[in-house]
C-alpha positions in Angstrom: -94.9 22.1 -32.8 -94.3 25.6 -31.6 -92.5 25.9 -28.2 -94.6 26.9 -25.3 -94.1 30.1 -23.3 -92.9 28.1 -20.3 -89.9 26.8 -22.4 -88.6 30.3 -22.9 -89.2 31.2 -19.3 -87.2 28.1 -18.1 -84.5 28.7 -20.8 -84.1 32.3 -19.5 -83.9 31.0 -15.9 -81.3 28.5 -16.8 -79.3 31.1 -18.7 -79.4 33.4 -15.6 -78.3 30.4 -13.5 -75.3 29.7 -15.7 -74.3 33.3 -15.8 -74.6 33.5 -12.0 -72.5 30.3 -11.7 -69.7 31.2 -14.1 -69.9 35.0 -14.2 -67.4 35.5 -11.3 -64.9 33.1 -12.9 -65.2 34.9 -16.3 -64.8 38.3 -14.6 -61.6 37.2 -12.9 -60.3 35.7 -16.1 -60.9 39.0 -18.0 -59.4 41.1 -15.3 -56.3 38.9 -15.1 -55.3 40.2 -18.6 -55.0 43.8 -17.4 -52.0 45.9 -18.5 -49.0 46.6 -16.2 -50.9 49.5 -14.6 -54.1 47.7 -14.3 -56.1 47.5 -11.0 -58.5 45.2 -9.4 -61.7 46.6 -10.9 -63.2 47.7 -14.2 -62.5 49.5 -16.5 -59.4 47.6 -17.7 -56.2 49.6 -18.1 -54.7 47.9 -21.2 -54.5 44.3 -22.2 -51.4 42.1 -21.7 -50.0 38.9 -20.2 -48.0 40.9 -17.7 -49.6 39.5 -14.5 -49.2 35.9 -15.7 -45.5 36.4 -16.2 -45.4 38.1 -12.8 -46.6 34.8 -11.2 -43.2 33.3 -11.9 -41.4 36.1 -10.1 -40.8 36.3 -6.4 -43.8 37.8 -4.6 -43.7 40.3 -1.8 -46.6 38.5 -0.1 -47.4 34.8 -0.3 -45.7 31.8 -1.7 -48.4 30.3 -3.9 -46.1 27.9 -5.8 -45.1 26.1 -2.6 -48.8 26.2 -1.6 -49.7 24.7 -5.0 -47.3 21.8 -4.5 -48.7 21.1 -1.0 -52.3 21.1 -2.4 -51.3 18.9 -5.3 -49.6 16.4 -2.9 -52.4 16.5 -0.5 -55.0 16.0 -3.3 -53.1 12.9 -4.5 -52.9 11.4 -1.0 -56.7 12.0 -0.5 -57.5 10.7 -3.9 -55.7 7.4 -3.5 -57.0 6.9 0.0 -60.6 7.7 -1.0 -60.5 5.2 -3.9 -59.0 2.4 -1.8 -61.2 2.8 1.2 -64.3 3.4 -1.0 -63.8 0.1 -2.8 -63.1 -1.8 0.4 -66.2 -0.2 2.0 -68.4 -1.0 -1.1 -67.2 -4.6 -1.0 -67.9 -4.9 2.7 -71.4 -3.5 2.5 -72.5 -5.9 -0.3 -73.6 -8.1 2.6 -75.2 -7.0 5.8 -73.2 -7.4 9.0 -73.7 -6.5 12.6 -73.7 -2.7 13.0 -73.7 -2.0 9.3 -76.6 0.4 9.5 -75.1 2.4 12.4 -71.7 2.5 10.6 -73.3 3.8 7.4 -75.1 6.6 9.2 -72.0 7.4 11.1 -70.0 7.8 7.9 -72.7 9.9 6.2 -73.0 12.2 9.3 -69.8 13.9 8.5 -71.5 15.5 5.4 -74.0 17.4 7.5 -71.6 18.6 10.2 -70.4 22.1 9.5 -67.0 22.0 7.9 -65.5 24.5 10.3 -66.5 22.4 13.3 -64.8 19.4 11.8 -61.6 21.4 11.3 -61.8 22.7 14.9 -62.5 19.3 16.3 -59.6 17.6 14.4 -57.2 20.5 15.4 -58.3 20.2 19.1 -57.7 16.4 19.1 -54.2 16.8 17.8 -53.5 19.5 20.3 -54.8 17.4 23.2 -52.7 14.4 22.1 -49.7 16.7 21.7 -49.4 15.9 18.0 -48.1 18.3 15.5 -50.9 20.0 13.4 -49.7 19.6 9.9 -51.4 19.6 6.4 -50.1 16.1 5.7 -51.5 14.6 9.0 -54.4 16.6 10.5 -55.2 18.3 7.3 -55.2 14.9 5.5 -57.6 13.4 8.1 -60.0 16.3 8.1 -60.3 16.2 4.3 -61.0 12.5 4.3 -64.2 13.2 6.4 -65.4 15.2 3.3 -64.2 12.9 0.5 -64.8 9.4 1.9 -68.6 9.7 2.2 -68.9 10.8 -1.4 -66.7 7.9 -2.5 -68.6 5.4 -0.4 -72.0 6.6 -1.7 -70.8 6.2 -5.3 -69.4 2.7 -4.6 -72.6 1.6 -2.9 -74.6 2.6 -6.0 -72.1 0.8 -8.2 -72.1 -2.5 -6.3 -75.9 -2.4 -5.9 -76.1 -2.7 -9.7 -73.2 -5.0 -10.1 -74.1 -8.4 -11.6 -72.6 -11.1 -9.4 -72.8 -13.6 -12.3 -69.4 -12.3 -13.5 -67.8 -13.3 -10.2 -69.5 -16.7 -10.2 -68.2 -17.4 -13.7 -64.7 -16.4 -12.8 -64.8 -18.7 -9.7 -66.2 -21.5 -11.9 -63.1 -21.1 -14.1 -60.9 -21.6 -11.1 -60.1 -18.0 -10.2 -59.2 -17.1 -6.6 -60.8 -14.3 -4.7 -58.0 -12.0 -5.5 -57.9 -12.9 -9.2 -61.7 -12.3 -9.4 -61.3 -8.9 -7.8 -58.3 -7.9 -9.9 -59.2 -9.3 -13.3 -63.1 -9.1 -13.2 -64.5 -6.7 -10.6 -62.0 -3.8 -10.8 -61.9 -3.6 -14.7 -65.7 -3.6 -14.7 -66.0 -0.8 -12.2 -62.9 1.1 -13.5 -65.0 4.1 -14.9 -66.6 4.5 -11.5 -63.3 4.4 -9.8 -62.1 7.2 -12.0 -65.1 9.2 -10.9 -64.3 8.6 -7.3 -60.7 9.6 -7.9 -61.9 12.8 -9.5 -64.2 13.6 -6.6 -61.4 12.9 -4.1 -58.8 15.1 -5.8 -61.0 18.0 -6.7 -62.7 18.2 -3.3 -59.4 18.1 -1.6 -57.7 20.6 -4.0 -60.4 23.2 -3.4 -61.1 22.5 0.2 -60.9 25.6 2.5 -62.9 25.2 5.7 -61.8 21.8 6.8 -58.2 22.7 6.2 -58.4 26.1 7.9 -57.5 24.9 11.4 -55.6 21.7 10.5 -53.0 22.8 8.0 -50.5 24.0 10.6 -47.8 26.5 9.7 -48.0 25.8 6.0 -50.9 26.9 3.9 -52.6 24.9 1.1 -53.4 26.8 -2.1 -57.0 27.9 -1.1 -55.7 29.2 2.3 -52.8 31.0 0.6 -55.1 32.7 -1.9 -57.4 33.7 1.0 -54.5 35.2 2.8 -53.4 37.1 -0.3 -56.8 38.7 -0.8 -56.1 41.0 2.2 -52.6 42.0 1.1 -52.2 41.7 -2.7 -53.6 44.7 -4.5 -52.6 43.8 -8.1 -54.2 41.6 -10.8 -51.6 39.0 -10.1 -54.2 37.5 -7.7 -56.6 37.2 -10.7 -53.9 35.7 -12.8 -53.4 33.1 -10.1 -57.1 32.4 -10.0 -57.2 31.9 -13.8 -54.3 29.6 -13.7 -55.7 27.4 -10.9 -59.1 27.3 -12.6 -57.5 26.1 -15.9 -55.5 23.5 -13.9 -58.8 22.3 -12.3 -60.4 22.0 -15.7 -57.4 20.2 -17.1 -57.6 17.6 -14.3 -61.3 17.1 -15.0 -60.6 16.7 -18.7 -57.8 14.1 -18.0 -60.1 12.0 -15.8 -63.0 12.2 -18.4 -60.6 11.1 -21.2 -59.4 8.3 -19.0 -62.9 7.2 -18.3 -63.8 7.3 -22.0 -60.7 5.3 -22.9 -61.5 2.7 -20.2 -65.1 2.3 -21.5 -63.9 1.9 -25.0 -61.4 -0.8 -23.9 -64.1 -2.7 -22.1 -66.4 -2.5 -25.1 -63.6 -3.7 -27.3 -62.9 -6.7 -25.0 -66.6 -7.5 -24.8 -67.0 -7.5 -28.6 -63.8 -9.6 -29.2 -65.0 -12.1 -26.6 -68.4 -12.4 -28.2 -66.8 -12.8 -31.6 -64.6 -15.6 -30.3 -67.5 -17.4 -28.7 
């Protein structure tokens, strides 16, 4: 059957969308390979890896390696907390309890509040309580208002489709509540937990607005890059953007591989169990 004209129209629209989505990233990647005398715009002045090597030298403006370590640490903290709280929340909401509806809407409300207002509010609370505004405390809390709702929504969907017969079978075999959770529930939802962890880390690692007024005296990587845009006039900024983009893609690839391996392990266990029975 020949393709209709609408197919080509939609294909062209999708291609334009992909170009609009990834065009800026590709442009920065290309400009990061400028020669030693290259500038911030086209046309390129030579091709080299000069600016990537320049990343490892002391910069006149900015300390992005320290900012990278802070963002990496903060992302790990947010990731672990998001996974743990999301699982606990998903387990709690499997049954209705007094105030569950109001609590659900209260959690989701943080998604519709402008991020800069969340950052401002958290910073003001810390100032009123005379607590130090720091990326590991106030910044950590403000980012959780962004990652936890996503994690909880994922876990709600997972547990809504979860077959309770597995838990009943484990309890019939004499397993305690903790053993059922550890050896039955968590292995079955492990791929979803990897997804929640990926959401938590990437949302934290790239977050700007909710960290703007809560990071204190030390910038995270997005804040450091933003500050460098007004001072750095060499392609070293593009090289930094390329490296951080590749790091983000690497993190996503690691989580996807982990999810695939976990799924294969579950399928292997299921097939071996059915063979034994």
